[in-house]
N, C-alpha and C positions, 0 to 999 in steps of 0.2 A: 646285702650289697650296700656300699657306701653311697651317699648322695651328697654332691657338692654344689655350691653355688659359684659359678665361674666369675672371675673378675671381668671388668670391661675390656681389658687387654686380651683375655682369652675367652671369647664368647662360646666356643664349643671345642670339644676334643673328641677324637675318635681313634680307634685302633690302639696299638701298643705304643708305648713311649720309646722303647728301643727293642731291638731284636732279641735281646737276652731276657727281657722282662716277661713275666707271666701274668701281668696285670694289664687289662685293656679298658678303654673308655668308650662310652657311647652317649650320644645326645639324643634325647627324645625330641623329635621334630615338632610334635604338637605342643608339648609343655615347655620345651627348652631346658629341661632338667638334664644334668650330666650324671651318668651312673658309671661306676667302676665294677669290674668283675675280675675273677682270677681264673685263668685257664687251668683245668684240672688234668693232671697227669699227662703233660705233653709227651708225645712219643719221641723216643730217642733212637729207635732202631730204623733200619732202612725200610722204605715202603715195599710192600709185597708186589708181586707181578700184577695182581688184580687191581691194587691201588694205583699202580703206575699206568695201567691201561685205562682206568677210569679217569685219571687226571689228564691223560692224552686226549680222550674223547671230549672231556669238558673243555679243554683248551681249543680243540678244533671247532666245537659248537660256539664257544665264546667269540672266536675270531670271525666265524660266519655271521653271527648276530651283529657284531660291531660293523662289519662290512655292509650289511643290509641297512643298519641305522644310519651309517654315513651316506649311503646312496639316497635314502629317503630325505635326509637333511639337505643334501645338495639339490634334490628336486623341489623341496619346499622353499629353499632360499638360494636361488641361482645367483652365481657371482655376477656382479655388475661390470660391464665392459667400461674401459676408460672413457670412451666417447658417449656413454649413456648418461643422461641427466638424472639427478635425484628427483623423485616425485614428492 
């Protein structure tokens, strides 16, 4: 894997540069180093029924978790009413 030292303009990079690329970037949060990697043998065929079902389950669970986290966030940081003073 290649190791790069980012410029001040680009402090971190992640994911793929474009959808056609098979090279991705990751930044180590502890050290700040940026690493690149190459996706191996990306699939070009249609997903199977099992894969489609697994993706649907994952999407459903992800949506439920996002909703729970949003609710918890609202409870922890209630919105301030316009007539309420800042403390």
